[in-house]
Residue, then its C-alpha position, 0 to 999 in steps of 0.5 A: m723218908s728213906k728208900p725201903e731196903i731188901l732183907v734177905v733171910g737165908s743161908i751162908n755157905v763156903d763153896l768148894l768148887l771142883f773143876q772137872p771134865r765130867l762127873a765120875y761114873r759109879g766106882e770111878t775116881l776122877l781127877a779134878t783139874e782145879m779147886r777153888e774156895e769161894f763164898g756162897g750160899k743162896g741167901a748170901n749170893q742173892a744179897v750180894q747181887c742186890a748190893r752190887l745193884g745199888q740196894h741197901v741190903t740187910f742179911l739175917g742168918a747164921v754162921g759157925k764160930d769158925e774161920r769160914g764163919r768169920g770170913s763170910r761175915t767179913n765178905l758180906e760187910a765188905q759188900g756193904i751188907e748189914c749183917h745180923l748173924a747168929e754165931v752158933d756151935a755148928p760149922t758154917g754151911l758148906g757147898v761142894v760144887n762140881v763145875l763141868a767143862n761145858g759150864e754145867v754145875h752139880a752142887t751138894i750142900l751141908r746146911g751146918a749153921n744154916a739149920e740154926v736160923t730158927p723161928e726164934w732168931v727171926r722173931q728176935n729180929e722182927s724190927l728188920f722187916e719194918r725197914a724192908g720193901i722186899v724180903i727174899l727167902q730160899n730153902e737152905i734154912p728151916a721151913e718153919s723159919n721161912a714161915e715165920a719170916i713170911r709172917c713178919a713180912s706180911a705184918a710189916g707190909a713187905r713183898v716176899i720173893y720165895n725162891a723155893a730152892p733146893a726143892r722140898a715139900v712146902d705148905l701151900e698156906t705159906t707159899r700162897a702168902c708170898d708175892y712171887f714163887v721162883v723155881n727152875e725146871e727141875e724144882a718145878r718137876f718136884f713141886l708138880g710131881e705126877e701133874l707134870a707129864e713127860p714131855t710137858d710144855m713149860r708154859e703149862a707147868a708155869v700155869l700149874l705152879r700158880n696153885y702155889c702162888p698167884r705169881v710164878i717165875l719159872t727159870l729155864g736156863a738156856a731157854g729163858s724164863l716165864i712169868s705166870t700170873q692171872s693175866g697169862v704166861h709171858e716169855v722172857p728170852v735168854v740173853p746169849v753169852r758164852a757161859v763159863d760157869t753157871t754157879g749162882a746164875g739163878d741167885a743173880y736172877v733173883g737178886a736182880f729181879a728183886s732190885s729192879l722191882l724195888d726200883g719201880e720196874s714192871e714185872g716184865r722189865a724186871a725179869g728182862i733185867a734179871a735175865k741179862v744179869a744172870a747171863m753176865a754172871t755165867t761169864g766168870v767163875g764162881a757165884q759171887t765173884s762173877m756177879p755184875s755191878i750196877e756199873d757193869l750194867r750201865h756200861d752194857s746199856v742193860r736198861a735200854e736192851a732189856h726185854d719187856s715181856g708184853d702184858a707182863s708189865q701190866c701184871 
């Protein structure tokens, strides 16, 4: 029997990266120092990271009938990703990313064709879920399409990693049907709202987030990440690097976590490997262009160094 695949149901964008010393003030025109056009989208980024770590990856999404759409398909296929893309009249998704001198990023996206990843398109491709061991979802496609993907994954017996980003209102019935709920600190604040006092211990936030899903991963940037399950909250330390551009670091984390789980790693060890991969992804410019390959990890001896978060390995 062949090894199960990773199926990503999600977004494809082309990112316009503007490099600038800081954000412009209100009413100010600020000169950027450089502009680059890169392939992106949370779904595509996560798929690329999984593929670079040696997984067989299938991608389900949509692109426009435009040059960016054709280029995005070619890019994914060049990574070895099997593509099932609806070609729609809307333009291919677009992201505008402000990359500041300190490596901090601020992003705005136009969903475009990603809004056309409909529940009907998901159902038409239900057979893809039967080959999947893990299904990865994000919030750059319609909520009802995510719900349909979760239904298909459940019927096929696949685990679901739901990266609830960007933050938007979600149905608890949907999130509780997932195996992992992955958010960053700002997204956690959105989902917890008034429940999250200022300042709040992020460990407390990780516990509260289990109202959405029994297993939560809360990523905290330079402060590492937390795994929250019924057995408790387990810390995964950050891997120190000199960050150049944090674009796509969260996507690298999700892709590496999913890949490691599919390879049979414990949650704690998978999260440690994901932290290392995410850190390596910040040392270059752009999202997909800086994502490490399995050869990069072997060279860096990541599996020998990755932190196993104590009892999390038994979750």
